[in-house]
C-alpha positions as CSV (number, residue, x, y, z in Angstrom):
1,M,15.0,-48.0,-18.7
2,I,17.4,-50.4,-20.3
3,Q,16.3,-53.5,-22.2
4,I,18.6,-56.5,-23.0
5,R,17.9,-58.3,-26.2
6,T,19.5,-60.3,-29.0
7,A,21.3,-58.0,-31.5
8,A,19.5,-57.6,-34.8
9,A,21.3,-57.1,-38.2
10,S,19.9,-53.6,-38.2
11,D,21.9,-52.9,-35.0
12,G,25.2,-53.3,-36.8
13,E,26.1,-49.6,-37.2
14,Q,25.1,-48.7,-33.7
15,I,27.1,-51.6,-32.3
16,Y,30.1,-50.5,-34.3
17,Q,29.8,-46.9,-33.1
18,L,29.2,-48.0,-29.5
19,H,32.5,-50.0,-29.4
20,L,34.3,-47.0,-30.9
21,R,33.0,-44.8,-28.0
22,A,33.5,-47.5,-25.3
23,F,37.1,-48.1,-26.4
24,G,38.2,-44.5,-26.8
25,G,38.0,-44.3,-30.6
26,R,40.0,-47.5,-31.2
27,K,38.6,-49.5,-34.1
28,E,39.9,-52.9,-33.1
29,E,36.9,-54.0,-31.1
30,S,34.4,-52.7,-33.6
31,E,36.1,-54.5,-36.4
32,L,36.4,-57.7,-34.3
33,V,32.6,-57.7,-33.9
34,E,32.2,-57.3,-37.7
35,R,34.6,-60.2,-38.4
36,I,32.9,-62.5,-35.8
37,R,29.5,-61.7,-37.2
38,V,30.4,-63.3,-40.5
39,S,32.4,-66.2,-39.1
40,D,31.5,-69.8,-38.3
41,G,32.0,-69.0,-34.6
42,Y,29.1,-66.6,-34.5
43,V,26.2,-67.6,-32.3
44,P,23.4,-65.1,-33.0
45,E,21.7,-65.7,-29.7
46,L,24.9,-64.7,-27.9
47,S,25.3,-61.3,-29.4
48,L,23.4,-59.1,-26.9
49,V,22.6,-55.4,-26.9
50,A,21.5,-53.1,-24.1
51,V,19.0,-50.6,-25.5
52,E,17.8,-47.4,-24.0
53,E,14.0,-48.1,-24.4
54,E,12.9,-44.5,-24.9
55,T,15.4,-43.6,-27.6
56,G,16.1,-47.1,-29.1
57,E,19.9,-46.3,-28.8
58,V,22.3,-49.2,-28.3
59,V,24.2,-48.4,-25.2
60,G,25.9,-51.7,-24.5
61,H,27.0,-54.8,-26.4
62,A,28.4,-58.2,-25.4
63,L,29.5,-60.9,-27.8
64,I,30.1,-64.5,-26.9
65,S,31.4,-66.7,-29.8
66,K,32.9,-70.1,-30.4
67,A,36.6,-71.1,-29.9
68,A,38.3,-74.4,-29.0
69,V,40.5,-75.9,-26.4
70,Y,43.1,-78.2,-27.9
71,D,45.0,-81.1,-26.4
72,L,47.2,-83.0,-28.8
73,D,45.2,-81.6,-31.7
74,Q,41.9,-82.8,-30.2
75,P,39.5,-79.8,-30.1
76,T,36.8,-79.3,-27.6
77,E,34.3,-76.5,-28.5
78,V,34.1,-73.7,-25.9
79,L,33.0,-70.1,-25.9
80,V,34.9,-66.8,-25.5
81,L,33.5,-63.6,-24.2
82,A,34.9,-60.7,-26.3
83,P,34.3,-57.9,-26.8
84,I,32.0,-56.3,-24.3
85,G,31.4,-52.5,-24.3
86,V,29.2,-50.0,-22.7
87,D,28.8,-46.4,-23.8
88,P,30.8,-44.2,-21.5
89,A,27.7,-42.1,-20.6
90,Y,26.1,-45.3,-19.3
91,Q,29.0,-47.0,-17.5
92,R,28.9,-47.8,-13.8
93,Q,25.2,-48.5,-13.9
94,G,25.4,-52.4,-14.0
95,I,24.7,-52.7,-17.8
96,G,27.8,-54.7,-18.5
97,G,26.9,-57.1,-15.6
98,H,23.4,-57.5,-17.0
99,L,24.8,-58.3,-20.5
100,I,27.3,-60.8,-19.0
101,R,24.7,-62.6,-16.8
102,E,22.2,-62.8,-19.7
103,G,24.9,-64.1,-22.1
104,L,26.1,-66.8,-19.6
105,S,22.5,-67.9,-19.0
106,R,21.8,-68.2,-22.7
107,A,25.1,-70.0,-23.3
108,E,24.2,-72.5,-20.6
109,A,20.7,-73.0,-22.1
110,L,22.2,-73.6,-25.5
111,G,24.3,-76.5,-24.0
112,F,27.7,-74.9,-24.0
113,K,30.0,-76.0,-21.1
114,L,32.8,-73.4,-20.7
115,V,33.3,-69.7,-21.3
116,L,36.8,-68.2,-21.3
117,L,38.0,-64.6,-21.5
118,I,40.9,-62.2,-21.1
119,G,39.7,-59.6,-18.6
120,H,40.1,-57.6,-15.5
121,P,40.8,-59.9,-12.5
122,S,38.8,-57.9,-10.0
123,Y,35.7,-57.6,-12.2
124,Y,35.0,-61.0,-13.8
125,P,35.1,-63.2,-10.6
126,R,31.8,-61.8,-9.5
127,F,30.3,-63.7,-12.5
128,G,32.0,-67.0,-11.5
129,F,35.2,-66.7,-13.6
130,E,38.4,-68.0,-12.1
131,P,42.0,-68.0,-13.3
132,A,42.1,-70.6,-16.1
133,G,45.6,-71.7,-15.3
134,L,44.4,-73.2,-12.0
135,H,42.4,-75.6,-14.1
136,G,45.1,-76.7,-16.5
137,L,44.2,-74.3,-19.3
138,V,46.9,-72.3,-21.1
139,L,46.8,-69.5,-23.6
140,M,49.7,-69.0,-25.9
141,Q,48.3,-66.8,-28.7
142,F,48.4,-63.7,-26.4
143,V,50.9,-62.8,-23.8
144,V,48.9,-61.8,-20.7
145,P,49.3,-62.1,-17.0
146,D,47.9,-65.4,-15.6
147,E,45.3,-63.7,-13.6
148,V,43.5,-62.1,-16.6
149,F,43.0,-65.4,-18.5
150,M,39.8,-66.8,-16.9
151,V,37.3,-69.6,-17.3
152,R,33.7,-70.2,-16.1
153,E,32.1,-73.6,-16.1
154,L,28.5,-73.6,-17.3
155,A,28.3,-77.4,-16.8
156,P,29.6,-78.2,-13.2
157,G,32.4,-80.7,-13.3
158,E,33.4,-80.0,-17.0
159,L,36.9,-79.0,-16.2
160,V,37.5,-82.1,-14.0
161,R,36.0,-84.3,-16.7
162,M,38.3,-82.7,-19.4
163,R,41.3,-83.0,-17.1
164,D,40.6,-86.7,-16.4
165,E,39.9,-87.5,-20.0
166,R,43.1,-85.8,-21.1
167,K,45.2,-87.3,-18.2
168,G,46.2,-84.2,-16.2
169,T,45.9,-81.2,-18.5
170,V,42.9,-79.6,-20.0
171,G,44.6,-77.9,-22.9
172,E,45.3,-74.7,-24.8
173,L,42.6,-72.2,-25.7
174,K,42.9,-71.2,-29.3
175,Y,41.0,-68.2,-30.5
176,P,39.8,-68.5,-34.1
177,Q,41.6,-66.7,-36.8
178,T,38.7,-64.2,-36.8
179,F,40.4,-62.6,-33.7
180,F,43.5,-61.7,-35.7
181,A,43.1,-59.0,-38.3
């Protein structure tokens, strides 16, 4: 049985090792989690772990943190989902989906209005994500295909409101410096 809960400080090493396994031994995602955890953009309630109840092992982790959308140097606080990882032995069991749904629900309850991500275009739409470019959002810090840069409204009408307020464009997502080692 898998339980989804808020990550505790004591989960740090298990989360680090989990992302190493989930991303084939690459350290980038594990180190990104560590940098976000000590940054101003960290929202403790939005760092979620999936725990195997019998063993207490962390088998999944999703992190949603703060970023900003800028239009003419005017920032609007938003959230970004990254990274998310599931232990290879537990993949394809819906754990990632449970983490995402719980994270989005918590973000909405906390009053956040938009979540953005860079991710697989056939996976994230099932959680309500759409190509961000269709809504007037751009991403210039990373060169990625348009279809992998996605947005999900947590507050219906937020993208239209931002577009109207900014007279036609929503703006540029800027990941915090924390995302760049």
